[in-house]
C-alpha positions as YAML, in Angstrom:
chain: A
units: angstrom
residues:
- id: 1
  name: MET
  ca: [22.31, -38.78, -23.70]
- id: 2
  name: LYS
  ca: [20.25, -40.50, -26.38]
- id: 3
  name: LYS
  ca: [18.72, -43.94, -26.62]
- id: 4
  name: VAL
  ca: [18.23, -45.98, -29.79]
- id: 5
  name: ILE
  ca: [17.03, -49.51, -30.56]
- id: 6
  name: LEU
  ca: [18.71, -51.08, -33.60]
- id: 7
  name: ARG
  ca: [17.93, -54.28, -35.44]
- id: 8
  name: ILE
  ca: [21.03, -56.52, -35.52]
- id: 9
  name: GLY
  ca: [21.80, -59.09, -38.20]
- id: 10
  name: GLY
  ca: [24.26, -61.97, -38.01]
- id: 11
  name: MET
  ca: [23.65, -63.10, -34.42]
- id: 12
  name: SER
  ca: [23.16, -66.84, -34.09]
- id: 13
  name: CYS
  ca: [23.96, -67.70, -30.46]
- id: 14
  name: SER
  ca: [24.47, -66.25, -27.00]
- id: 15
  name: ALA
  ca: [28.22, -65.97, -27.64]
- id: 16
  name: CYS
  ca: [27.42, -63.59, -30.51]
- id: 17
  name: SER
  ca: [25.23, -61.33, -28.38]
- id: 18
  name: ASN
  ca: [27.78, -61.44, -25.58]
- id: 19
  name: SER
  ca: [30.74, -60.48, -27.77]
- id: 20
  name: LEU
  ca: [28.82, -57.63, -29.44]
- id: 21
  name: GLU
  ca: [27.64, -56.28, -26.09]
- id: 22
  name: LYS
  ca: [31.17, -56.33, -24.64]
- id: 23
  name: PHE
  ca: [32.59, -54.69, -27.76]
- id: 24
  name: LEU
  ca: [30.02, -51.86, -27.77]
- id: 25
  name: ASN
  ca: [30.39, -51.19, -24.05]
- id: 26
  name: LYS
  ca: [34.13, -50.63, -24.57]
- id: 27
  name: GLN
  ca: [33.58, -47.82, -27.08]
- id: 28
  name: ASP
  ca: [34.02, -44.22, -26.02]
- id: 29
  name: GLY
  ca: [30.70, -42.37, -26.03]
- id: 30
  name: ILE
  ca: [28.51, -45.41, -25.38]
- id: 31
  name: PHE
  ca: [27.11, -45.45, -21.85]
- id: 32
  name: SER
  ca: [25.44, -48.85, -22.05]
- id: 33
  name: SER
  ca: [24.33, -51.46, -24.56]
- id: 34
  name: THR
  ca: [22.01, -54.39, -24.04]
- id: 35
  name: ILE
  ca: [21.72, -57.06, -26.72]
- id: 36
  name: ASN
  ca: [18.56, -59.14, -27.01]
- id: 37
  name: LEU
  ca: [19.29, -62.32, -28.96]
- id: 38
  name: VAL
  ca: [15.70, -63.48, -29.41]
- id: 39
  name: MET
  ca: [14.41, -60.09, -30.51]
- id: 40
  name: ALA
  ca: [17.62, -59.54, -32.55]
- id: 41
  name: ASN
  ca: [17.99, -55.97, -31.39]
- id: 42
  name: ALA
  ca: [20.32, -53.73, -29.42]
- id: 43
  name: VAL
  ca: [19.24, -51.10, -26.89]
- id: 44
  name: ILE
  ca: [22.02, -48.52, -26.85]
- id: 45
  name: GLU
  ca: [22.40, -45.40, -24.72]
- id: 46
  name: TYR
  ca: [25.08, -43.03, -26.03]
- id: 47
  name: ASP
  ca: [26.39, -39.47, -25.93]
- id: 48
  name: ASP
  ca: [24.81, -37.79, -28.96]
- id: 49
  name: GLU
  ca: [27.43, -35.02, -28.79]
- id: 50
  name: LYS
  ca: [30.28, -37.48, -29.34]
- id: 51
  name: LEU
  ca: [28.64, -40.09, -31.52]
- id: 52
  name: LYS
  ca: [26.13, -40.26, -34.32]
- id: 53
  name: LEU
  ca: [24.02, -43.20, -35.42]
- id: 54
  name: LYS
  ca: [26.44, -43.91, -38.27]
- id: 55
  name: ASP
  ca: [29.31, -44.23, -35.77]
- id: 56
  name: ILE
  ca: [27.38, -46.82, -33.75]
- id: 57
  name: GLU
  ca: [26.54, -48.78, -36.90]
- id: 58
  name: LYS
  ca: [30.23, -48.68, -37.78]
- id: 59
  name: PHE
  ca: [31.11, -50.18, -34.38]
- id: 60
  name: ILE
  ca: [28.57, -52.96, -34.97]
- id: 61
  name: LYS
  ca: [30.11, -53.69, -38.37]
- id: 62
  name: GLN
  ca: [33.60, -53.81, -36.84]
- id: 63
  name: ALA
  ca: [32.36, -56.41, -34.36]
- id: 64
  name: GLY
  ca: [31.31, -58.66, -37.25]
- id: 65
  name: PHE
  ca: [27.57, -57.96, -37.28]
- id: 66
  name: GLU
  ca: [25.19, -55.89, -39.34]
- id: 67
  name: SER
  ca: [23.05, -52.96, -38.28]
- id: 68
  name: GLN
  ca: [19.74, -53.15, -40.12]
- id: 69
  name: GLY
  ca: [18.50, -49.75, -38.99]
- id: 70
  name: ILE
  ca: [15.99, -48.66, -36.39]
- id: 71
  name: TYR
  ca: [14.09, -51.60, -34.91]
- id: 72
  name: ARG
  ca: [10.59, -51.94, -36.32]
- id: 73
  name: GLU
  ca: [8.29, -54.88, -35.69]
- id: 74
  name: ASP
  ca: [6.61, -54.59, -39.10]
- id: 75
  name: GLU
  ca: [9.85, -55.62, -40.84]
- id: 76
  name: ASN
  ca: [9.67, -59.19, -39.49]
- id: 77
  name: ASN
  ca: [7.30, -60.44, -42.18]
- id: 78
  name: LYS
  ca: [9.45, -59.00, -44.99]
- id: 79
  name: ASN
  ca: [12.61, -60.63, -43.62]
- id: 80
  name: ASN
  ca: [10.84, -63.97, -43.22]
- id: 81
  name: LYS
  ca: [9.70, -63.92, -46.84]
- id: 82
  name: VAL
  ca: [13.25, -63.22, -48.04]
- id: 83
  name: LYS
  ca: [14.66, -66.03, -45.88]
- id: 84
  name: LYS
  ca: [12.05, -68.47, -47.15]
- id: 85
  name: ARG
  ca: [12.67, -67.52, -50.78]
- id: 86
  name: ASN
  ca: [16.46, -67.88, -50.41]
- id: 87
  name: PHE
  ca: [16.06, -71.20, -48.62]
- id: 88
  name: ILE
  ca: [13.93, -72.63, -51.45]
- id: 89
  name: ILE
  ca: [16.37, -71.43, -54.11]
- id: 90
  name: PHE
  ca: [19.42, -72.90, -52.40]
- id: 91
  name: THR
  ca: [17.62, -76.15, -51.62]
- id: 92
  name: VAL
  ca: [17.10, -76.61, -55.36]
- id: 93
  name: LEU
  ca: [20.73, -75.64, -56.05]
- id: 94
  name: SER
  ca: [21.90, -78.17, -53.43]
- id: 95
  name: ILE
  ca: [20.05, -80.96, -55.19]
- id: 96
  name: ILE
  ca: [21.58, -79.93, -58.51]
- id: 97
  name: LEU
  ca: [25.06, -79.66, -56.96]
- id: 98
  name: MET
  ca: [24.86, -83.10, -55.35]
- id: 99
  name: TYR
  ca: [23.53, -84.60, -58.58]
- id: 100
  name: ILE
  ca: [26.49, -83.22, -60.54]
- id: 101
  name: SER
  ca: [29.16, -84.14, -57.97]
- id: 102
  name: MET
  ca: [27.83, -87.50, -56.74]
- id: 103
  name: GLY
  ca: [25.55, -88.74, -59.50]
- id: 104
  name: HIS
  ca: [28.22, -90.81, -61.24]
- id: 105
  name: MET
  ca: [29.08, -92.52, -57.92]
- id: 106
  name: LEU
  ca: [25.47, -93.53, -57.33]
- id: 107
  name: GLY
  ca: [24.96, -94.85, -60.85]
- id: 108
  name: ILE
  ca: [22.55, -92.04, -61.77]
- id: 109
  name: PRO
  ca: [22.68, -91.05, -65.46]
- id: 110
  name: VAL
  ca: [24.76, -87.88, -65.85]
- id: 111
  name: VAL
  ca: [24.79, -85.62, -68.92]
- id: 112
  name: LYS
  ca: [28.01, -86.03, -70.90]
- id: 113
  name: ILE
  ca: [29.03, -82.36, -70.69]
- id: 114
  name: LEU
  ca: [29.15, -82.71, -66.90]
- id: 115
  name: ASP
  ca: [30.57, -86.23, -66.66]
- id: 116
  name: PRO
  ca: [33.86, -86.09, -64.68]
- id: 117
  name: TYR
  ca: [35.33, -88.90, -66.82]
- id: 118
  name: ILE
  ca: [34.40, -87.32, -70.16]
- id: 119
  name: SER
  ca: [34.38, -83.53, -69.64]
- id: 120
  name: GLN
  ca: [36.58, -82.86, -66.65]
- id: 121
  name: ILE
  ca: [36.95, -79.13, -67.31]
- id: 122
  name: ASN
  ca: [33.19, -78.57, -67.56]
- id: 123
  name: TYR
  ca: [32.65, -80.68, -64.45]
- id: 124
  name: VAL
  ca: [35.22, -78.81, -62.33]
- id: 125
  name: VAL
  ca: [34.24, -75.31, -63.48]
- id: 126
  name: THR
  ca: [30.54, -76.00, -62.86]
- id: 127
  name: LEU
  ca: [31.21, -77.21, -59.32]
- id: 128
  name: ALA
  ca: [33.49, -74.23, -58.64]
- id: 129
  name: ILE
  ca: [30.86, -71.73, -59.80]
- id: 130
  name: LEU
  ca: [27.99, -73.35, -57.89]
- id: 131
  name: SER
  ca: [30.09, -73.61, -54.74]
- id: 132
  name: PHE
  ca: [31.19, -70.00, -55.03]
- id: 133
  name: ILE
  ca: [27.51, -68.98, -55.03]
- id: 134
  name: TYR
  ca: [27.21, -70.76, -51.68]
- id: 135
  name: LEU
  ca: [30.22, -68.84, -50.36]
- id: 136
  name: ILE
  ca: [28.34, -65.65, -51.18]
- id: 137
  name: TYR
  ca: [25.19, -67.06, -49.56]
- id: 138
  name: GLY
  ca: [27.12, -67.93, -46.40]
- id: 139
  name: TRP
  ca: [29.40, -64.91, -46.40]
- id: 140
  name: ASP
  ca: [27.81, -63.64, -43.19]
- id: 141
  name: ILE
  ca: [28.92, -66.86, -41.45]
- id: 142
  name: ILE
  ca: [32.43, -66.73, -42.88]
- id: 143
  name: LYS
  ca: [32.85, -63.04, -42.12]
- id: 144
  name: SER
  ca: [31.53, -63.48, -38.60]
- id: 145
  name: GLY
  ca: [33.90, -66.40, -37.97]
- id: 146
  name: ILE
  ca: [36.95, -64.47, -39.14]
- id: 147
  name: LEU
  ca: [36.08, -61.34, -37.16]
- id: 148
  name: LYS
  ca: [35.37, -63.39, -34.04]
- id: 149
  name: LEU
  ca: [38.86, -64.87, -34.36]
- id: 150
  name: ILE
  ca: [40.36, -61.41, -34.77]
- id: 151
  name: HIS
  ca: [38.51, -60.20, -31.67]
- id: 152
  name: LYS
  ca: [39.72, -63.26, -29.73]
- id: 153
  name: SER
  ca: [36.25, -64.71, -29.19]
- id: 154
  name: PRO
  ca: [36.00, -67.63, -31.64]
- id: 155
  name: ASN
  ca: [32.82, -69.69, -31.81]
- id: 156
  name: MET
  ca: [31.08, -72.13, -34.14]
- id: 157
  name: ASP
  ca: [31.19, -69.63, -37.01]
- id: 158
  name: THR
  ca: [34.99, -69.64, -36.76]
- id: 159
  name: LEU
  ca: [35.14, -73.42, -37.17]
- id: 160
  name: VAL
  ca: [32.70, -73.33, -40.09]
- id: 161
  name: ALA
  ca: [34.67, -70.53, -41.79]
- id: 162
  name: ILE
  ca: [37.96, -72.41, -41.41]
- id: 163
  name: GLY
  ca: [36.49, -75.68, -42.70]
- id: 164
  name: VAL
  ca: [34.63, -74.15, -45.64]
- id: 165
  name: LEU
  ca: [37.51, -71.95, -46.81]
- id: 166
  name: SER
  ca: [40.00, -74.82, -46.46]
- id: 167
  name: SER
  ca: [37.82, -77.14, -48.55]
- id: 168
  name: TYR
  ca: [37.18, -74.55, -51.22]
- id: 169
  name: LEU
  ca: [40.77, -73.32, -51.53]
- id: 170
  name: TYR
  ca: [42.15, -76.87, -51.67]
- id: 171
  name: SER
  ca: [39.61, -77.66, -54.38]
- id: 172
  name: VAL
  ca: [40.69, -74.57, -56.31]
- id: 173
  name: PHE
  ca: [44.25, -75.91, -56.14]
- id: 174
  name: GLY
  ca: [43.02, -79.26, -57.46]
- id: 175
  name: MET
  ca: [41.17, -77.49, -60.27]
- id: 176
  name: ILE
  ca: [44.36, -75.69, -61.30]
- id: 177
  name: MET
  ca: [46.21, -78.99, -61.34]
- id: 178
  name: ILE
  ca: [43.50, -80.51, -63.55]
- id: 179
  name: PHE
  ca: [43.87, -77.56, -65.93]
- id: 180
  name: ASN
  ca: [47.57, -78.45, -66.10]
- id: 181
  name: GLY
  ca: [46.73, -81.98, -67.18]
- id: 182
  name: LYS
  ca: [46.89, -83.85, -63.87]
- id: 183
  name: SER
  ca: [43.53, -85.58, -64.10]
- id: 184
  name: GLU
  ca: [44.08, -87.66, -60.92]
- id: 185
  name: PHE
  ca: [43.10, -84.57, -58.90]
- id: 186
  name: ILE
  ca: [39.51, -85.11, -60.04]
- id: 187
  name: HIS
  ca: [39.17, -87.32, -56.97]
- id: 188
  name: SER
  ca: [40.50, -84.61, -54.64]
- id: 189
  name: LEU
  ca: [37.80, -81.99, -55.09]
- id: 190
  name: TYR
  ca: [35.64, -80.87, -52.19]
- id: 191
  name: PHE
  ca: [33.63, -78.04, -53.69]
- id: 192
  name: GLU
  ca: [30.33, -79.68, -52.82]
- id: 193
  name: SER
  ca: [31.44, -80.27, -49.21]
- id: 194
  name: ALA
  ca: [32.04, -76.56, -48.65]
- id: 195
  name: ALA
  ca: [28.68, -75.71, -50.21]
- id: 196
  name: ILE
  ca: [26.64, -78.33, -48.35]
- id: 197
  name: VAL
  ca: [28.17, -77.37, -44.98]
- id: 198
  name: ILE
  ca: [26.97, -73.80, -45.53]
- id: 199
  name: PHE
  ca: [23.57, -75.06, -46.67]
- id: 200
  name: PHE
  ca: [23.03, -77.16, -43.56]
- id: 201
  name: ILE
  ca: [24.15, -74.31, -41.28]
- id: 202
  name: LYS
  ca: [21.64, -72.06, -43.04]
- id: 203
  name: LEU
  ca: [19.00, -74.77, -42.77]
- id: 204
  name: GLY
  ca: [19.51, -74.98, -39.02]
- id: 205
  name: ARG
  ca: [19.34, -71.22, -38.64]
- id: 206
  name: TYR
  ca: [16.21, -71.03, -40.78]
- id: 207
  name: ILE
  ca: [14.48, -73.58, -38.55]
- id: 208
  name: GLU
  ca: [15.77, -71.70, -35.51]
- id: 209
  name: SER
  ca: [14.39, -68.41, -36.87]
- id: 210
  name: ILE
  ca: [10.95, -69.99, -37.23]
- id: 211
  name: SER
  ca: [11.13, -71.05, -33.59]
- id: 212
  name: LYS
  ca: [12.23, -67.57, -32.53]
- id: 213
  name: ASP
  ca: [9.39, -65.97, -34.50]
- id: 214
  name: ARG
  ca: [6.91, -68.15, -32.67]
- id: 215
  name: THR
  ca: [8.52, -67.14, -29.39]
- id: 216
  name: LYS
  ca: [8.20, -63.48, -30.33]
- id: 217
  name: GLU
  ca: [4.51, -63.95, -31.05]
- id: 218
  name: ALA
  ca: [4.06, -65.70, -27.71]
- id: 219
  name: ILE
  ca: [5.86, -62.86, -25.93]
- id: 220
  name: LYS
  ca: [3.72, -60.26, -27.69]
- id: 221
  name: LYS
  ca: [0.57, -62.07, -26.62]
- id: 222
  name: LEU
  ca: [1.82, -62.25, -23.04]
- id: 223
  name: VAL
  ca: [2.61, -58.54, -23.05]
- id: 224
  name: GLN
  ca: [-0.82, -57.70, -24.48]
- id: 225
  name: ILE
  ca: [-2.53, -59.61, -21.67]
- id: 226
  name: THR
  ca: [-1.74, -56.77, -19.29]
- id: 227
  name: PRO
  ca: [-3.97, -53.67, -19.79]
- id: 228
  name: LYS
  ca: [-2.28, -50.38, -20.63]
- id: 229
  name: THR
  ca: [-4.31, -48.34, -18.17]
- id: 230
  name: ALA
  ca: [-5.71, -48.82, -14.67]
- id: 231
  name: ILE
  ca: [-7.90, -47.05, -12.11]
- id: 232
  name: ILE
  ca: [-6.31, -46.16, -8.79]
- id: 233
  name: LYS
  ca: [-7.92, -44.72, -5.67]
- id: 234
  name: ILE
  ca: [-6.48, -41.46, -4.36]
- id: 235
  name: ASP
  ca: [-8.09, -39.74, -1.37]
- id: 236
  name: GLY
  ca: [-11.34, -41.58, -2.01]
- id: 237
  name: ARG
  ca: [-11.46, -40.60, -5.69]
- id: 238
  name: GLU
  ca: [-10.92, -42.77, -8.74]
- id: 239
  name: LYS
  ca: [-8.26, -41.74, -11.23]
- id: 240
  name: GLU
  ca: [-7.31, -43.42, -14.50]
- id: 241
  name: VAL
  ca: [-3.55, -43.76, -15.02]
- id: 242
  name: THR
  ca: [-1.15, -45.72, -17.20]
- id: 243
  name: ILE
  ca: [0.51, -48.88, -15.89]
- id: 244
  name: ASP
  ca: [3.83, -47.04, -15.61]
- id: 245
  name: GLU
  ca: [2.30, -44.53, -13.16]
- id: 246
  name: ILE
  ca: [1.30, -47.20, -10.63]
- id: 247
  name: ASN
  ca: [3.58, -47.45, -7.60]
- id: 248
  name: ILE
  ca: [3.92, -50.24, -5.05]
- id: 249
  name: GLY
  ca: [1.33, -49.73, -2.33]
- id: 250
  name: ASP
  ca: [-1.21, -47.92, -4.51]
- id: 251
  name: THR
  ca: [-4.83, -49.00, -4.21]
- id: 252
  name: VAL
  ca: [-6.03, -50.25, -7.62]
- id: 253
  name: ILE
  ca: [-9.71, -50.67, -8.48]
- id: 254
  name: SER
  ca: [-11.12, -53.42, -10.70]
- id: 255
  name: HIS
  ca: [-14.72, -53.50, -11.91]
- id: 256
  name: ALA
  ca: [-16.51, -56.50, -13.39]
- id: 257
  name: GLY
  ca: [-15.14, -57.19, -16.88]
- id: 258
  name: ASP
  ca: [-11.80, -55.45, -16.23]
- id: 259
  name: LYS
  ca: [-8.40, -57.09, -16.34]
- id: 260
  name: ILE
  ca: [-6.19, -57.00, -13.27]
- id: 261
  name: SER
  ca: [-3.51, -54.39, -13.95]
- id: 262
  name: VAL
  ca: [-0.69, -55.44, -11.58]
- id: 263
  name: ASP
  ca: [0.05, -58.22, -9.13]
- id: 264
  name: GLY
  ca: [-1.39, -57.45, -5.72]
- id: 265
  name: GLU
  ca: [-3.45, -58.39, -2.67]
- id: 266
  name: VAL
  ca: [-7.21, -57.87, -2.33]
- id: 267
  name: ILE
  ca: [-8.04, -55.38, 0.42]
- id: 268
  name: PHE
  ca: [-11.74, -54.89, -0.30]
- id: 269
  name: GLY
  ca: [-14.52, -56.65, -2.19]
- id: 270
  name: LYS
  ca: [-15.19, -60.11, -3.53]
- id: 271
  name: SER
  ca: [-15.25, -61.51, -7.05]
- id: 272
  name: HIS
  ca: [-14.43, -64.43, -9.31]
- id: 273
  name: ILE
  ca: [-11.20, -64.18, -11.31]
- id: 274
  name: ASP
  ca: [-10.26, -66.08, -14.47]
- id: 275
  name: GLU
  ca: [-6.57, -67.04, -14.10]
- id: 276
  name: SER
  ca: [-6.61, -69.79, -16.73]
- id: 277
  name: PHE
  ca: [-3.84, -68.16, -18.79]
- id: 278
  name: ILE
  ca: [-1.34, -68.81, -15.99]
- id: 279
  name: THR
  ca: [-2.78, -71.61, -13.82]
- id: 280
  name: GLY
  ca: [-4.69, -73.63, -16.43]
- id: 281
  name: GLU
  ca: [-7.72, -73.64, -14.11]
- id: 282
  name: SER
  ca: [-10.81, -73.76, -16.34]
- id: 283
  name: LYS
  ca: [-13.18, -72.26, -13.77]
- id: 284
  name: PRO
  ca: [-12.97, -68.74, -12.31]
- id: 285
  name: VAL
  ca: [-11.44, -68.64, -8.84]
- id: 286
  name: SER
  ca: [-13.12, -66.84, -5.96]
- id: 287
  name: LYS
  ca: [-11.13, -63.92, -4.55]
- id: 288
  name: GLU
  ca: [-11.73, -62.01, -1.34]
- id: 289
  name: ILE
  ca: [-9.81, -59.94, 1.20]
- id: 290
  name: GLY
  ca: [-6.27, -61.31, 1.69]
- id: 291
  name: ASP
  ca: [-6.12, -63.27, -1.59]
- id: 292
  name: LYS
  ca: [-3.51, -62.59, -4.28]
- id: 293
  name: VAL
  ca: [-4.40, -61.45, -7.81]
- id: 294
  name: VAL
  ca: [-2.21, -61.70, -10.90]
- id: 295
  name: ALA
  ca: [-1.84, -59.07, -13.62]
- id: 296
  name: GLY
  ca: [-3.69, -60.02, -16.80]
- id: 297
  name: SER
  ca: [-6.36, -62.16, -15.11]
- id: 298
  name: LEU
  ca: [-10.01, -61.24, -15.78]
- id: 299
  name: ASN
  ca: [-12.43, -59.97, -13.16]
- id: 300
  name: TYR
  ca: [-15.71, -61.75, -13.88]
- id: 301
  name: ASP
  ca: [-18.48, -60.47, -11.70]
- id: 302
  name: GLY
  ca: [-17.48, -58.29, -8.76]
- id: 303
  name: TYR
  ca: [-15.83, -55.16, -7.47]
- id: 304
  name: LEU
  ca: [-12.31, -55.37, -6.07]
- id: 305
  name: GLU
  ca: [-9.80, -53.07, -4.52]
- id: 306
  name: TYR
  ca: [-6.28, -54.47, -4.30]
- id: 307
  name: ARG
  ca: [-2.90, -53.21, -3.17]
- id: 308
  name: ALA
  ca: [-0.20, -53.12, -5.84]
- id: 309
  name: GLU
  ca: [2.70, -55.37, -4.81]
- id: 310
  name: LYS
  ca: [4.61, -56.33, -7.94]
- id: 311
  name: ILE
  ca: [4.98, -54.05, -10.93]
- id: 312
  name: GLY
  ca: [7.17, -53.90, -14.03]
- id: 313
  name: LYS
  ca: [9.94, -56.49, -14.14]
- id: 314
  name: ASP
  ca: [8.86, -58.02, -10.82]
- id: 315
  name: SER
  ca: [5.38, -58.97, -12.06]
- id: 316
  name: THR
  ca: [4.45, -62.58, -12.81]
- id: 317
  name: ILE
  ca: [4.00, -61.81, -16.53]
- id: 318
  name: SER
  ca: [7.48, -60.26, -16.73]
- id: 319
  name: GLN
  ca: [9.00, -63.31, -15.06]
- id: 320
  name: ILE
  ca: [7.25, -65.63, -17.52]
- id: 321
  name: VAL
  ca: [8.51, -63.54, -20.45]
- id: 322
  name: LYS
  ca: [12.04, -63.63, -19.02]
- id: 323
  name: LEU
  ca: [11.94, -67.43, -18.70]
- id: 324
  name: VAL
  ca: [10.61, -67.83, -22.25]
- id: 325
  name: VAL
  ca: [13.37, -65.61, -23.64]
- id: 326
  name: GLU
  ca: [16.10, -67.36, -21.66]
- id: 327
  name: ALA
  ca: [14.84, -70.80, -22.69]
- id: 328
  name: THR
  ca: [14.84, -69.86, -26.37]
- id: 329
  name: ALA
  ca: [18.21, -68.15, -26.24]
- id: 330
  name: SER
  ca: [19.95, -70.92, -24.33]
- id: 331
  name: LYS
  ca: [22.60, -72.85, -26.22]
- id: 332
  name: ALA
  ca: [22.32, -76.55, -26.98]
- id: 333
  name: PRO
  ca: [24.97, -78.81, -25.34]
- id: 334
  name: ILE
  ca: [26.49, -79.68, -28.74]
- id: 335
  name: ALA
  ca: [26.90, -75.96, -29.50]
- id: 336
  name: LYS
  ca: [28.69, -75.43, -26.19]
- id: 337
  name: ILE
  ca: [31.07, -78.27, -27.07]
- id: 338
  name: ALA
  ca: [31.77, -76.66, -30.45]
- id: 339
  name: ASP
  ca: [32.56, -73.34, -28.79]
- id: 340
  name: LYS
  ca: [34.95, -75.06, -26.37]
- id: 341
  name: ILE
  ca: [36.71, -76.72, -29.30]
- id: 342
  name: SER
  ca: [37.04, -73.41, -31.13]
- id: 343
  name: ARG
  ca: [38.38, -71.78, -27.98]
- id: 344
  name: ASN
  ca: [40.96, -74.57, -27.59]
- id: 345
  name: ILE
  ca: [42.01, -74.13, -31.20]
- id: 346
  name: CYS
  ca: [42.46, -70.44, -30.54]
- id: 347
  name: THR
  ca: [44.48, -71.09, -27.40]
- id: 348
  name: SER
  ca: [46.71, -73.59, -29.20]
- id: 349
  name: THR
  ca: [47.67, -70.88, -31.70]
- id: 350
  name: ASP
  ca: [48.93, -68.64, -28.84]
- id: 351
  name: ILE
  ca: [45.97, -66.29, -28.96]
- id: 352
  name: ASN
  ca: [44.75, -65.25, -25.54]
- id: 353
  name: CYS
  ca: [41.08, -66.22, -25.50]
- id: 354
  name: ASN
  ca: [39.15, -65.57, -22.37]
- id: 355
  name: TYR
  ca: [35.38, -65.11, -22.65]
- id: 356
  name: ASN
  ca: [32.29, -66.22, -20.77]
- id: 357
  name: ILE
  ca: [29.06, -67.16, -22.47]
- id: 358
  name: TYR
  ca: [26.10, -65.46, -20.96]
- id: 359
  name: SER
  ca: [23.01, -63.51, -22.12]
- id: 360
  name: LEU
  ca: [21.41, -60.33, -20.83]
- id: 361
  name: TYR
  ca: [17.92, -59.51, -21.96]
- id: 362
  name: ASN
  ca: [16.03, -56.26, -21.70]
- id: 363
  name: ILE
  ca: [12.36, -57.19, -21.55]
- id: 364
  name: ARG
  ca: [10.09, -54.54, -20.10]
- id: 365
  name: ILE
  ca: [6.37, -54.72, -19.53]
...
């Protein structure tokens, strides 16, 4: 058995992570897969004798997503720069597109070669080309929507894909009719609508990605609060171990200036502990035998021995991280309504759609 963490592209909501997780878990050779929406990664355990990494990436592609290789934190900054650059470029193109398509309606001076009443062919072809660029820009949304429909788990991407493609294809029909001399179809073009819908979806996801990046930074800071090593007492002797080696019931030692390693109860000593990161209390709190201590808090001025009670996922820090991830990954009410509509559309076309929206996150400290 082998374990790999892959970076996943194309996930925008909990329905996406849910559908990908279900699809991967159905594949022969994959023991388990856990999708983390906020971190945009997949933790996959598989049989390395049956499958190779390329096979897993192929499964991800079949599900409508993109495998971006082994997960590495240092790639975040590069991806953010690319997203920002693309967003700026398409913002400028959106302004140009709206000027060409709507300028004459608003009384804004329009160049003659792009005036729909003077140069219809130039006007239509320009809109078609600019809109097609947006189809390429939003191809991940369109592709995801189509594949989600094929896999019987339609969501917002499916509605966007249907709307955008319908608008563009109908406009292409109108363009052909204009080429054949039927100029009245100049009022039945919706190229800019298809393009602007994609732009606003991308705008929302760009803003969402900024929020997720901030959440990631907050999670990293929370994780770094807990020390990587600790000193435990075994048969009267002190021994330095990693956090993973501490078991419930172990006696952990904390000297002045050390951070508390795990949640526990003081069994010997007295000190003042800074718990401001979790309680907001500005002054250090006095701790003595019988009091609780929280992992990550700072021992100010005394010697303590405490019994380990909560470690790993059960610790206070882990619970905070879990809540932060779940809050960020939760779906807005309007998004839930859109998914219900898309599911109803699917049902009305005699496709058996039956899926539950939930998220499973794999945060370990």
